[in-house]
KOLTIKE-314455 format. One line per 5 residues: number of its first residue (from 0); for each residue z, x, y of N, C-alpha, C, CB. Coordinates in nm, 4 decimals, always signed. Glycine has a CB too. Layout:
NUM> Z X Y Z X Y Z X Y Z X Y  ... $
This chain:
0> +9.6827 +8.6053 +10.9439 +9.5568 +8.6577 +10.9801 +9.4494 +8.5769 +10.8436 +9.5681 +8.8540 +10.9824  +9.4404 +8.4808 +10.8403 +9.2604 +8.4485 +10.7824 +9.2064 +8.4899 +10.7718 +9.1714 +8.4007 +10.8087  +9.0563 +8.5628 +10.6852 +8.9612 +8.5789 +10.5734 +8.8741 +8.5057 +10.7151 +8.9886 +8.4924 +10.3847  +8.8817 +8.3920 +10.8114 +8.8109 +8.3377 +10.8103 +8.7483 +8.3737 +10.9648 +8.8532 +8.2232 +10.7608  +8.8048 +8.4591 +11.0657 +8.7833 +8.5255 +11.1503 +8.7183 +8.6656 +11.1101 +8.8908 +8.5245 +11.2125 $
5> +8.5961 +8.6469 +11.2850 +8.4550 +8.7075 +11.2702 +8.4397 +8.8398 +11.2404 +8.3823 +8.6936 +11.3813  +8.5878 +8.9938 +11.2563 +8.6010 +9.0415 +11.2704 +8.5481 +9.1110 +11.1551 +8.6749 +9.0265 +11.3207  +8.5856 +8.9704 +11.0409 +8.6203 +9.0729 +10.8794 +8.4421 +8.9872 +10.8653 +8.8254 +9.0069 +10.7060  +8.4275 +9.0922 +10.6606 +8.3272 +8.9567 +10.6480 +8.3699 +8.8475 +10.5180 +8.1525 +9.0180 +10.6136  +8.3002 +8.7898 +10.5642 +8.3215 +8.6686 +10.4652 +8.3777 +8.7007 +10.2701 +8.1468 +8.5907 +10.4709 $
10> +8.4672 +8.6770 +10.2680 +8.5294 +8.6488 +10.1323 +8.5415 +8.5272 +10.0415 +8.6395 +8.6752 +10.1464  +8.4953 +8.5833 +9.9086 +8.4572 +8.3746 +9.8639 +8.6179 +8.4259 +9.7746 +8.2268 +8.2899 +9.7027  +8.6617 +8.2555 +9.7924 +8.7673 +8.2738 +9.6756 +8.8549 +8.2739 +9.5718 +8.7909 +8.2800 +9.6746  +8.7346 +8.4126 +9.4819 +8.8438 +8.4180 +9.3334 +8.8940 +8.5490 +9.3941 +8.7633 +8.4323 +9.1343  +8.7511 +8.6050 +9.4527 +8.7486 +8.7743 +9.5926 +8.9052 +8.7204 +9.6231 +8.5886 +8.7715 +9.8092 $
15> +8.9136 +8.6172 +9.7557 +9.0255 +8.6539 +9.8370 +9.1849 +8.5630 +9.7889 +8.9701 +8.6170 +10.0025  +9.1679 +8.6086 +9.6914 +9.2601 +8.5167 +9.5802 +9.3438 +8.5967 +9.5074 +9.1763 +8.4364 +9.4686  +9.2743 +8.7089 +9.4926 +9.2706 +8.8349 +9.3346 +9.3188 +8.9440 +9.5021 +9.0191 +8.8884 +9.1921  +9.2828 +8.9215 +9.6170 +9.3381 +9.0155 +9.7072 +9.5400 +8.9710 +9.7162 +9.2321 +8.9897 +9.8786  +9.5230 +8.8433 +9.7611 +9.6606 +8.8183 +9.8145 +9.7439 +8.8016 +9.6870 +9.6700 +8.6849 +9.9151 $
20> +9.6611 +8.8431 +9.5746 +9.8080 +8.8267 +9.4328 +9.8420 +9.0100 +9.4592 +9.7241 +8.7690 +9.1779  +9.7712 +9.0537 +9.4438 +9.7352 +9.2254 +9.5330 +9.7879 +9.2375 +9.6503 +9.5751 +9.2644 +9.5756  +9.7800 +9.1897 +9.7624 +9.9390 +9.2184 +9.7806 +10.0653 +9.2018 +9.7839 +9.9587 +9.2332 +9.8255  +10.0134 +9.0961 +9.7766 +10.2082 +8.9957 +9.7168 +10.2463 +9.1342 +9.6488 +10.2100 +8.7999 +9.5400  +10.2147 +9.1790 +9.5290 +10.2763 +9.2501 +9.4688 +10.3159 +9.3821 +9.4831 +10.2376 +9.2381 +9.3959 $
25> +10.2373 +9.4071 +9.5810 +10.3159 +9.5792 +9.6585 +10.3847 +9.5503 +9.8464 +10.1218 +9.7476 +9.6832  +10.4318 +9.4243 +9.8461 +10.4981 +9.3174 +9.9059 +10.6625 +9.3989 +9.9172 +10.4822 +9.1597 +9.7999  +10.7714 +9.4296 +9.8912 +10.9500 +9.4194 +9.8834 +10.9711 +9.2842 +9.8671 +11.0452 +9.4708 +10.0271  +11.0674 +9.1972 +9.8118 +11.1150 +9.0878 +9.7957 +11.1883 +9.1257 +9.8715 +11.1471 +9.0331 +9.6883  +11.2874 +8.9760 +9.9192 +11.4542 +9.0018 +9.9371 +11.5226 +9.0134 +9.7436 +11.5424 +8.8149 +10.0510 $
30> +11.6175 +9.1169 +9.8226 +11.7018 +9.1606 +9.6618 +11.6265 +9.2826 +9.6336 +11.6831 +9.0350 +9.5065  +11.5390 +9.3642 +9.7093 +11.5512 +9.4947 +9.6140 +11.6172 +9.5683 +9.7512 +11.3773 +9.5755 +9.5306  +11.6771 +9.7065 +9.6727 +11.7260 +9.7591 +9.8392 +11.6433 +9.7881 +9.8941 +11.8098 +9.8693 +9.8704  +11.5627 +9.8243 +9.8797 +11.4582 +9.9601 +10.0296 +11.5002 +9.8279 +10.1911 +11.1328 +9.9735 +9.9802  +11.4736 +9.7193 +10.1254 +11.4718 +9.6447 +10.2424 +11.6400 +9.6139 +10.3528 +11.4068 +9.5030 +10.1757 $
35> +11.7007 +9.6807 +10.2798 +11.8530 +9.6775 +10.3583 +11.8831 +9.8209 +10.4055 +11.9896 +9.6262 +10.2494  +11.7929 +9.8814 +10.3808 +11.7899 +9.9936 +10.4029 +11.7007 +10.0169 +10.5460 +11.7460 +10.0538 +10.2803  +11.7951 +10.1633 +10.6879 +11.7326 +10.2069 +10.7693 +11.5869 +10.3093 +10.7674 +11.8250 +10.2462 +10.8168  +11.4885 +10.3007 +10.8183 +11.3896 +10.3608 +10.8231 +11.3983 +10.4670 +10.8717 +11.3147 +10.3092 +10.8639  +11.3481 +10.6341 +10.8152 +11.3617 +10.7066 +10.9029 +11.1783 +10.7749 +10.9984 +11.4632 +10.8122 +10.8182 $
40> +11.2515 +10.8468 +11.1369 +11.1639 +10.8702 +11.2470 +11.0545 +10.9240 +11.1757 +11.2174 +10.9609 +11.3606  +10.9033 +10.9163 +11.2309 +10.7740 +10.9432 +11.2003 +10.7558 +11.0949 +11.2628 +10.6736 +10.8262 +11.2606  +10.7263 +11.2164 +11.2076 +10.8059 +11.2882 +11.2208 +10.5898 +11.3491 +11.2324 +10.9678 +11.3180 +11.1033  +10.5405 +11.3678 +11.1922 +10.4341 +11.3923 +11.1670 +10.2950 +11.2725 +11.1474 +10.4692 +11.4629 +11.0691  +10.2006 +11.2867 +11.2485 +10.0477 +11.1519 +11.2342 +9.9639 +11.2883 +11.1400 +9.9208 +11.0786 +11.4643 $
45> +9.9573 +11.3119 +11.1175 +9.8152 +11.3313 +11.0720 +9.7075 +11.2425 +10.9786 +9.8269 +11.4391 +11.0110  +9.6043 +11.2751 +10.9055 +9.5260 +11.1586 +10.7844 +9.6209 +11.1170 +10.7650 +9.4465 +11.1908 +10.6427  +9.7457 +11.1479 +10.6446 +9.7870 +11.0615 +10.5977 +9.7883 +10.9710 +10.6283 +9.8499 +11.0691 +10.5758  +9.9056 +10.9627 +10.7366 +9.9774 +10.8756 +10.7952 +9.8766 +10.7349 +10.8798 +10.0675 +10.9720 +10.8927  +9.7336 +10.7760 +10.9321 +9.6530 +10.7008 +10.9984 +9.5738 +10.6069 +10.8769 +9.5603 +10.7965 +11.0925 $
50> +9.5812 +10.6605 +10.7173 +9.5664 +10.6670 +10.6488 +9.6566 +10.5181 +10.5831 +9.5712 +10.7928 +10.6360  +9.7856 +10.5848 +10.6124 +9.8885 +10.4600 +10.5132 +9.8353 +10.2982 +10.6674 +10.1815 +10.5383 +10.5091  +9.8915 +10.3477 +10.7461 +9.8443 +10.2714 +10.8817 +9.7876 +10.1601 +10.8319 +9.7381 +10.3467 +10.9803  +9.6212 +10.1687 +10.8024 +9.5412 +10.1591 +10.7566 +9.5478 +9.9803 +10.6984 +9.5366 +10.2792 +10.6785  +9.6037 +10.0570 +10.4986 +9.5887 +10.0241 +10.4333 +9.7033 +9.9611 +10.4526 +9.5460 +10.0813 +10.3582 $
55> +9.8341 +9.9449 +10.5146 +9.9704 +9.8423 +10.5535 +9.8812 +9.6819 +10.5964 +10.0852 +9.9250 +10.7332  +9.7452 +9.7221 +10.7541 +9.7130 +9.6384 +10.8182 +9.6026 +9.5829 +10.6878 +9.6701 +9.6867 +10.9686  +9.5070 +9.5883 +10.6577 +9.5110 +9.5340 +10.5556 +9.6016 +9.4140 +10.3957 +9.4851 +9.6182 +10.5582  +9.6581 +9.4859 +10.3607 +9.8112 +9.4421 +10.3196 +9.8456 +9.3566 +10.3854 +9.9168 +9.5304 +10.3283  +9.8679 +9.3380 +10.5441 +9.9172 +9.3057 +10.5920 +9.8443 +9.1464 +10.5822 +9.9383 +9.3910 +10.6841 $
60> +9.6427 +9.1698 +10.6521 +9.5719 +9.0839 +10.6477 +9.5310 +9.0485 +10.4926 +9.4772 +9.1172 +10.7349  +9.5605 +9.0793 +10.3872 +9.5178 +9.0124 +10.3164 +9.6134 +8.8828 +10.2625 +9.4743 +9.0972 +10.2359  +9.7286 +8.9732 +10.2545 +9.9124 +8.8240 +10.2505 +9.9067 +8.6761 +10.2481 +10.0212 +8.8166 +10.4130  +9.8430 +8.6504 +10.3506 +9.8407 +8.7298 +10.4258 +9.9319 +8.6970 +10.5327 +9.7264 +8.7512 +10.4524  +9.9953 +8.7539 +10.6528 +10.0395 +8.7525 +10.7318 +10.0337 +8.7730 +10.8936 +10.0783 +8.7849 +10.6839 $
65> +10.1280 +8.8053 +10.9848 +10.0483 +8.8814 +11.1268 +10.1383 +9.0026 +11.1234 +10.0560 +8.7861 +11.3054  +10.2391 +9.0636 +11.0326 +10.3682 +9.1492 +11.0506 +10.3512 +9.2552 +10.9615 +10.5062 +9.0754 +11.0207  +10.3447 +9.3273 +10.9696 +10.4671 +9.4575 +10.7920 +10.4805 +9.5644 +10.8585 +10.3685 +9.5350 +10.5890  +10.6570 +9.5667 +10.8461 +10.6819 +9.6839 +10.8985 +10.6591 +9.7807 +10.7073 +10.8686 +9.6774 +11.0020  +10.6601 +9.8794 +10.6965 +10.6660 +9.9462 +10.6139 +10.7290 +10.0135 +10.5367 +10.6329 +9.9755 +10.6309 $
70> +10.9140 +9.9648 +10.5389 +10.9448 +9.9147 +10.4599 +10.9749 +9.8610 +10.3433 +10.9368 +9.9083 +10.4790  +10.8591 +9.6839 +10.3902 +10.8184 +9.5971 +10.3183 +10.7400 +9.6580 +10.1953 +10.7499 +9.5113 +10.3980  +10.6592 +9.7223 +10.2006 +10.5491 +9.8318 +10.1432 +10.7030 +9.9353 +9.9725 +10.4775 +9.9990 +10.3674  +10.7949 +9.9358 +10.0456 +10.8701 +9.9801 +10.0229 +10.8764 +10.1613 +10.0905 +10.8679 +9.9378 +9.8958  +10.8100 +10.2209 +10.2243 +10.8536 +10.4047 +10.2112 +10.9687 +10.3076 +10.3803 +10.6424 +10.6133 +10.2602 $
75> +11.0154 +10.4020 +10.3740 +11.1569 +10.4129 +10.4252 +11.0295 +10.5104 +10.5651 +11.3263 +10.5198 +10.2901  +10.9669 +10.4441 +10.6397 +10.9638 +10.5475 +10.7920 +10.9357 +10.4331 +10.8672 +10.8303 +10.6917 +10.8188  +10.9408 +10.4787 +10.9929 +10.9827 +10.3407 +11.1346 +10.8299 +10.3141 +11.2061 +11.1246 +10.4203 +11.3057  +10.7903 +10.2351 +11.0768 +10.6930 +10.2448 +11.1147 +10.6319 +10.1091 +11.0641 +10.6435 +10.3658 +11.0833  +10.4884 +10.0036 +11.1707 +10.5413 +9.8510 +11.1656 +10.3937 +9.8170 +11.1824 +10.6671 +9.7835 +11.2953 $
80> +10.3128 +9.7705 +11.1485 +10.1431 +9.6833 +11.2527 +10.2089 +9.5716 +11.2842 +9.9594 +9.6232 +11.1511  +10.0822 +9.5406 +11.2979 +10.0863 +9.3699 +11.3583 +9.9671 +9.3198 +11.3985 +10.1754 +9.3430 +11.4908  +9.9681 +9.1680 +11.4072 +9.7566 +9.1074 +11.4188 +9.7838 +9.0113 +11.4878 +9.6396 +9.0379 +11.2602  +9.8221 +8.9888 +11.6515 +9.8849 +8.8494 +11.7013 +9.6956 +8.7610 +11.7360 +10.0254 +8.8856 +11.8971  +9.6109 +8.8745 +11.7677 +9.4624 +8.8289 +11.8735 +9.3546 +8.8971 +11.8409 +9.4696 +8.8607 +12.0388 $
85> +9.3244 +8.9119 +11.6848 +9.2194 +8.9779 +11.5722 +9.1935 +9.1175 +11.6283 +9.0607 +8.8886 +11.5533  +9.3194 +9.1995 +11.6596 +9.3492 +9.3315 +11.7712 +9.4224 +9.4215 +11.6734 +9.4604 +9.2933 +11.9281  +9.4193 +9.3875 +11.5260 +9.5511 +9.5096 +11.4435 +9.6009 +9.6049 +11.5398 +9.4847 +9.6253 +11.3068  +9.7819 +9.6098 +11.5819 +9.7603 +9.7395 +11.6576 +9.8889 +9.8262 +11.4865 +9.8461 +9.7311 +11.9014  +9.9272 +9.9207 +11.6020 +9.9674 +10.0351 +11.5135 +10.1219 +10.0953 +11.5567 +9.8468 +10.1573 +11.5289 $
90> +10.2415 +10.0279 +11.4920 +10.3551 +10.0905 +11.6657 +10.3864 +10.2005 +11.4624 +10.5882 +9.9002 +11.8128  +10.4785 +10.3635 +11.6036 +10.5017 +10.4495 +11.5260 +10.6381 +10.4799 +11.6106 +10.3850 +10.5550 +11.5005  +10.8145 +10.4759 +11.5372 +10.9410 +10.4903 +11.5771 +10.9150 +10.4061 +11.7480 +10.9929 +10.6760 +11.5673  +10.9302 +10.2367 +11.7070 +10.9333 +10.1926 +11.8916 +11.0754 +10.2068 +11.8883 +10.8727 +10.0071 +11.9616  +11.1159 +10.1565 +12.0058 +11.1961 +10.1231 +12.0797 +11.1773 +10.0154 +12.1583 +11.2209 +10.2073 +12.1332 $
95> +11.3198 +9.8997 +12.1369 +11.2739 +9.8015 +12.2116 +11.3121 +9.7768 +12.2871 +11.2596 +9.7222 +12.1847  +11.3329 +9.7882 +12.3959 +11.4145 +9.7536 +12.4721 +11.4129 +9.6259 +12.6148 +11.4338 +9.8715 +12.4993  +11.5166 +9.6447 +12.7800 +11.4977 +9.5273 +12.8662 +11.3665 +9.3648 +12.8529 +11.4671 +9.6158 +12.9942  +11.5180 +9.3482 +12.6981 +11.5338 +9.1878 +12.6611 +11.5223 +9.1307 +12.7381 +11.6333 +9.1321 +12.6145  +11.4335 +8.9094 +12.7405 +11.4431 +8.8766 +12.8684 +11.5632 +8.7927 +12.8417 +11.3159 +8.8123 +12.9373 $
100> +11.6750 +8.7803 +12.9256 +11.7266 +8.6623 +12.9173 +11.7358 +8.5100 +12.8187 +11.6905 +8.6485 +13.0053  +11.6074 +8.5084 +12.9010 +11.5213 +8.3525 +12.8204 +11.4849 +8.3747 +12.5904 +11.2728 +8.3502 +12.9432  +11.5047 +8.3223 +12.5528 +11.5074 +8.3094 +12.4430 +11.5096 +8.1561 +12.3463 +11.5986 +8.3847 +12.4351  +11.4421 +8.2116 +12.2604 +11.3071 +8.0597 +12.2399 +11.4067 +8.1205 +12.0693 +11.0183 +8.0868 +12.2802  +11.3662 +7.9853 +11.9977 +11.4347 +7.9734 +11.8404 +11.2963 +7.9232 +11.7615 +11.5889 +7.8354 +11.8234 $
105> +11.2275 +7.8853 +11.6903 +11.1606 +7.8887 +11.6032 +11.1643 +7.9199 +11.5019 +11.1068 +7.9151 +11.6206  +11.0760 +7.8570 +11.4402 +11.0272 +7.9034 +11.2146 +11.0111 +8.0296 +11.2134 +10.8425 +7.8405 +11.1186  +11.0647 +8.1059 +11.1635 +10.9697 +8.1933 +11.1332 +11.0032 +8.1963 +10.9848 +10.9727 +8.3293 +11.2150  +10.8833 +8.2821 +10.9365 +10.8402 +8.2850 +10.7314 +10.8627 +8.4659 +10.7686 +10.5866 +8.2063 +10.6405  +10.8508 +8.5467 +10.6755 +10.9016 +8.6904 +10.6016 +10.8186 +8.6797 +10.4495 +11.1072 +8.6972 +10.5754 $
110> +10.7527 +8.7508 +10.4704 +10.6117 +8.7963 +10.3496 +10.7014 +8.8703 +10.2433 +10.4592 +8.9326 +10.4230  +10.8779 +8.9252 +10.2815 +10.9049 +8.9930 +10.1750 +11.0572 +8.8511 +10.1422 +10.9388 +9.1977 +10.2149  +11.0848 +8.7330 +10.2167 +11.1400 +8.6207 +10.2347 +11.0368 +8.5164 +10.2576 +11.2312 +8.6316 +10.3339  +10.9749 +8.5405 +10.1051 +10.8172 +8.4267 +10.1050 +10.8315 +8.2969 +9.9948 +10.6467 +8.5335 +10.0357  +10.8131 +8.2122 +10.0198 +10.7907 +8.0584 +10.0153 +10.8595 +8.0287 +10.1042 +10.8213 +7.9773 +9.8992 $
115> +10.9665 +8.0461 +10.2441 +11.0430 +7.9052 +10.3056 +11.0170 +7.9712 +10.4505 +11.2431 +7.8634 +10.2541  +11.0645 +7.9520 +10.5293 +11.1064 +7.9759 +10.6168 +11.2470 +7.9497 +10.7280 +11.0253 +7.9590 +10.6323  +11.2853 +7.9934 +10.8515 +11.3878 +7.9339 +10.8763 +11.3974 +7.9604 +10.9991 +11.4871 +7.9578 +10.8048  +11.4762 +7.8734 +11.1668 +11.5034 +7.8748 +11.2712 +11.5644 +8.0186 +11.2719 +11.5734 +7.7608 +11.3079  +11.4763 +8.1092 +11.3865 +11.4910 +8.2008 +11.4258 +11.4790 +8.2335 +11.5719 +11.4353 +8.2504 +11.3600 $
120> +11.6230 +8.3148 +11.6680 +11.6227 +8.2483 +11.7820 +11.6317 +8.4380 +11.8441 +11.7677 +8.1018 +11.8100  +11.5151 +8.4370 +11.8985 +11.4475 +8.5473 +11.9979 +11.4118 +8.6204 +12.1106 +11.3983 +8.5467 +11.9992  +11.4468 +8.6857 +12.2060 +11.4241 +8.6735 +12.3534 +11.2591 +8.6581 +12.3571 +11.4874 +8.8162 +12.4449  +11.1829 +8.5781 +12.4443 +11.0116 +8.5885 +12.4659 +10.9692 +8.7163 +12.5345 +10.9491 +8.4622 +12.5661  +11.0487 +8.7475 +12.5589 +10.9866 +8.9421 +12.6262 +11.0662 +9.0313 +12.6272 +10.9421 +8.9730 +12.7863 $
125> +11.0156 +9.1317 +12.5955 +11.0890 +9.2796 +12.6142 +11.0033 +9.3540 +12.6357 +11.1665 +9.3419 +12.5076  +11.0024 +9.5274 +12.6476 +10.9560 +9.6420 +12.6948 +10.9425 +9.6947 +12.5279 +11.0629 +9.7273 +12.8170  +10.8276 +9.7351 +12.4689 +10.7893 +9.8741 +12.3411 +10.8240 +9.9616 +12.4408 +10.6028 +9.9092 +12.2621  +10.8263 +10.0458 +12.3858 +10.7599 +10.2323 +12.3676 +10.7527 +10.2757 +12.2686 +10.8291 +10.3524 +12.4198  +10.6567 +10.3391 +12.2080 +10.6932 +10.3823 +12.1656 +10.5756 +10.4813 +12.0792 +10.7748 +10.3059 +12.1376 $
130> +10.4218 +10.5580 +12.0067 +10.3524 +10.5598 +11.9658 +10.2646 +10.4832 +11.8564 +10.3798 +10.6256 +11.9698  +10.1546 +10.5273 +11.9069 +10.0377 +10.5041 +11.7947 +10.0135 +10.6059 +11.6777 +9.9021 +10.4997 +11.8670  +9.9745 +10.5154 +11.5882 +9.9640 +10.6422 +11.5075 +9.8507 +10.7772 +11.4746 +9.9800 +10.5901 +11.4040  +9.7607 +10.8141 +11.6236 +9.7702 +10.9453 +11.6478 +9.8809 +10.9886 +11.7123 +9.6726 +10.9843 +11.7089  +9.9656 +10.9308 +11.7514 +10.0934 +11.0132 +11.8455 +10.0882 +11.0151 +12.0040 +10.0938 +11.1797 +11.8094 $
135> +10.0209 +10.9885 +12.0320 +9.9863 +10.9050 +12.1524 +10.1389 +10.7969 +12.1656 +9.8149 +10.8062 +12.1177  +10.1676 +10.7984 +12.2994 +10.2266 +10.7043 +12.3561 +10.1822 +10.6117 +12.4087 +10.2825 +10.7338 +12.4160  +10.2931 +10.4797 +12.3827 +10.2731 +10.3793 +12.3722 +10.3616 +10.2822 +12.4839 +10.2852 +10.3672 +12.2428  +10.3394 +10.2250 +12.6160 +10.4840 +10.1475 +12.6175 +10.3878 +10.0535 +12.6753 +10.6435 +10.2039 +12.7098  +10.4244 +9.8622 +12.6980 +10.4094 +9.8048 +12.7266 +10.5082 +9.6840 +12.7918 +10.3491 +9.8152 +12.6639 $
140> +10.4612 +9.5373 +12.7425 +10.5370 +9.4205 +12.8180 +10.5473 +9.3588 +12.6988 +10.4662 +9.3304 +12.9455  +10.5261 +9.3268 +12.6448 +10.5411 +9.2268 +12.5396 +10.5731 +9.0896 +12.4867 +10.5857 +9.2592 +12.5019  +10.5787 +8.9585 +12.5305 +10.5440 +8.7889 +12.5547 +10.5639 +8.7036 +12.4504 +10.3984 +8.7570 +12.5880  +10.5787 +8.5832 +12.4806 +10.5894 +8.5068 +12.3564 +10.6026 +8.5345 +12.2261 +10.5104 +8.4497 +12.3488  +10.4345 +8.5544 +12.1271 +10.4648 +8.4646 +12.0055 +10.4134 +8.6827 +11.9569 +10.3299 +8.2506 +11.9510 $
145> +10.3617 +8.8099 +12.0349 +10.3472 +8.8968 +12.0310 +10.4827 +8.9546 +12.0279 +10.2659 +8.9181 +12.1040  +10.5724 +8.9107 +12.0556 +10.7402 +8.9767 +12.1272 +10.8325 +8.9086 +11.9443 +10.8274 +8.8336 +12.3688  +10.7738 +8.7918 +11.9569 +10.8897 +8.7687 +11.8477 +10.7543 +8.8920 +11.6900 +10.9292 +8.4962 +11.8058  +10.7365 +8.8654 +11.6708 +10.6372 +8.9263 +11.5664 +10.6723 +9.0688 +11.5784 +10.4709 +8.8984 +11.5955  +10.6362 +9.1245 +11.7448 +10.7519 +9.2841 +11.7083 +10.9065 +9.2249 +11.6661 +10.7857 +9.4113 +11.8941 $
150> +10.9487 +9.1809 +11.7532 +11.0901 +9.1848 +11.7375 +11.1158 +9.2228 +11.5645 +11.1571 +9.0262 +11.7914  +11.0448 +9.0697 +11.5027 +11.0720 +9.0659 +11.3654 +11.0602 +9.1852 +11.2971 +10.9968 +8.9789 +11.3056  +10.9204 +9.2840 +11.2901 +10.9199 +9.3927 +11.1707 +11.0616 +9.4537 +11.2432 +10.7546 +9.5199 +11.1537  +11.0268 +9.5118 +11.3969 +11.1066 +9.5879 +11.4071 +11.2247 +9.5604 +11.3456 +11.1137 +9.6103 +11.5113  +11.3532 +9.4406 +11.2842 +11.4312 +9.4373 +11.2524 +11.4032 +9.4744 +11.0872 +11.4806 +9.3351 +11.3073 $
155> +11.3049 +9.4968 +11.0478 +11.3301 +9.5362 +10.9025 +11.2885 +9.7339 +10.8936 +11.2015 +9.4152 +10.7863  +11.3064 +9.7673 +10.9939 +11.2525 +9.9066 +11.0535 +11.4306 +9.9307 +11.0385 +11.1461 +9.9156 +11.2475  +11.5824 +9.8576 +11.0431 +11.6155 +9.8315 +11.0060 +11.7405 +9.7579 +10.9208 +11.5697 +9.8671 +11.0261  +11.6774 +9.7797 +10.8363 +11.7494 +9.6767 +10.7026 +11.7905 +9.5432 +10.7091 +11.8759 +9.7251 +10.6545  +11.7120 +9.4715 +10.8192 +11.7834 +9.3428 +10.8944 +11.6128 +9.2357 +10.8369 +11.8261 +9.3785 +11.1408 $
160> +11.6383 +9.1300 +10.7999 +11.5881 +9.0396 +10.7041 +11.6208 +8.9150 +10.8076 +11.6661 +9.0436 +10.5400  +11.5117 +8.8077 +10.7844 +11.5198 +8.6590 +10.9183 +11.6379 +8.5917 +10.8357 +11.3365 +8.5149 +10.9400  +11.6873 +8.6022 +10.7131 +11.8984 +8.5385 +10.6650 +11.9104 +8.5877 +10.7245 +12.0201 +8.5523 +10.5406  +11.9193 +8.6917 +10.7976 +12.0852 +8.7946 +10.8362 +12.0208 +8.6958 +11.0745 +12.0492 +9.1512 +10.7862  +11.9309 +8.6553 +11.0342 +11.8802 +8.6292 +11.2193 +11.9451 +8.4721 +11.2269 +11.6480 +8.6272 +11.2640 $
165> +11.8972 +8.4057 +11.1200 +11.9379 +8.2669 +11.1170 +12.0795 +8.1850 +11.0501 +11.8317 +8.2190 +11.0562  +12.1009 +8.1060 +11.1032 +12.2304 +8.0214 +10.9965 +12.2839 +7.9919 +10.9627 +12.2768 +7.9971 +10.9500  +12.4787 +8.0117 +10.8448 +12.3989 +7.9618 +10.7718 +12.3751 +7.8935 +10.6551 +12.3616 +8.0146 +10.7685  +12.3409 +7.7541 +10.7220 +12.2849 +7.6318 +10.6673 +12.1737 +7.6629 +10.5996 +12.2551 +7.5321 +10.7621  +12.0801 +7.7498 +10.6970 +11.9048 +7.7636 +10.7015 +11.9281 +7.8779 +10.6167 +11.8024 +7.7957 +10.8684 $
170> +12.0313 +7.9828 +10.5914 +12.0605 +8.0692 +10.4994 +12.0045 +8.0248 +10.3963 +12.1831 +8.0946 +10.4823  +12.1637 +7.9708 +10.3553 +12.1745 +7.9275 +10.1781 +12.0298 +7.8114 +10.1582 +12.3738 +7.8151 +10.1321  +11.9477 +7.7240 +10.2588 +11.8269 +7.6441 +10.2061 +11.7855 +7.7052 +10.1996 +11.7588 +7.5574 +10.2419  +11.7112 +7.8635 +10.2756 +11.5811 +7.8931 +10.2020 +11.6403 +7.9764 +10.0785 +11.4607 +7.9839 +10.3005  +11.7504 +8.0082 +10.0317 +11.7735 +8.1186 +9.9583 +11.7577 +7.9757 +9.8553 +11.9226 +8.2378 +9.9815 $
175> +11.8195 +7.9050 +9.7717 +11.8059 +7.7540 +9.7295 +11.6609 +7.7450 +9.6785 +11.8339 +7.6416 +9.8601  +11.5517 +7.7335 +9.8096 +11.4424 +7.6756 +9.8127 +11.4112 +7.8066 +9.6875 +11.3573 +7.6523 +9.9761  +11.3899 +7.9028 +9.7139 +11.3343 +8.0316 +9.6907 +11.3585 +8.0013 +9.5502 +11.3993 +8.1701 +9.7619  +11.4981 +8.0051 +9.4942 +11.5544 +8.0264 +9.3596 +11.5337 +7.9157 +9.2910 +11.6927 +8.0595 +9.3540  +11.4353 +7.8088 +9.3147 +11.3879 +7.7178 +9.2696 +11.2332 +7.6589 +9.2839 +11.4678 +7.6533 +9.3020 $
180> +11.1376 +7.7205 +9.3432 +11.0492 +7.8145 +9.3249 +10.9710 +7.8740 +9.2629 +11.0688 +7.8593 +9.3358  +11.0926 +8.0067 +9.2141 +11.1380 +8.0768 +9.1678 +11.1602 +8.0006 +8.9794 +11.2492 +8.1139 +9.2725  +11.1927 +7.9365 +8.9436 +11.3036 +7.8989 +8.8498 +11.1892 +7.7434 +8.7781 +11.4978 +7.8526 +8.9607  +11.0931 +7.7876 +8.8364 +11.0129 +7.5729 +8.8250 +10.8908 +7.7058 +8.8566 +11.0641 +7.3563 +9.0163  +10.8472 +7.8268 +8.8391 +10.7498 +7.9477 +8.8340 +10.5877 +7.9068 +8.9293 +10.7162 +7.9798 +8.6422 $
185> +10.6560 +7.8576 +9.0832 +10.5725 +7.8525 +9.1586 +10.5866 +7.9420 +9.3266 +10.5619 +7.7133 +9.1538  +10.4347 +7.9983 +9.2514 +10.3938 +8.1494 +9.3380 +10.4713 +8.0771 +9.4670 +10.1786 +8.2045 +9.3684  +10.4754 +8.1595 +9.5791 +10.4969 +8.1557 +9.6658 +10.3693 +8.2058 +9.7600 +10.6055 +8.2027 +9.6608  +10.3295 +8.1604 +9.8285 +10.1947 +8.0984 +9.9452 +10.2626 +8.2455 +10.0609 +10.2233 +7.8465 +10.0401  +10.1230 +8.2703 +10.0839 +10.1264 +8.3844 +10.2520 +10.2334 +8.2943 +10.3523 +9.9156 +8.3950 +10.3662 $
190> +10.1700 +8.2854 +10.4869 +10.2934 +8.2566 +10.5482 +10.3489 +8.3116 +10.5816 +10.3588 +8.2147 +10.5161  +10.3326 +8.4222 +10.6879 +10.4861 +8.4913 +10.7000 +10.4477 +8.5808 +10.7844 +10.5665 +8.5603 +10.5658  +10.5934 +8.6571 +10.8530 +10.5353 +8.7416 +10.9675 +10.5122 +8.8931 +10.9106 +10.6438 +8.7424 +11.1032 $
């Protein structure tokens, strides 16, 4: 999401750039072992959990991205945040089921695999159950882009990255581009889920 949405204060370009750099510093990238671990179930719904969720939403917006999972910021808890319609949501201990038979392949980026996109096939709708940051139950059907984002972020909770969900050739091309960008000193710009 960009900083131009009506719900956020306008930010000058220099401040926006600083916040983006700071957010990207906080986000773990491919190669970090925490991204390959399974997150633990959240059992305490206290003020610190709500503060953490709020910090994740700020990091996600600043990066900029539309979703972020706790392992991406080094915390092995089953918590993810996303914002597909200027209404940030928090999902704790999500359970996904009732996946549609219909799928769609679309290019996905990832804040933890910066600067590249790759084709990933996902179900176009699914049922989401879990809790919010207060421990209140949530149960809804997600479709389209929202379903894609939730599936992507939920993968992070199980140590799965988009490179695991694409073809061998797309994975190789993306990783090669990442190495080339890194060697050339090109800072990967945002644009992840």
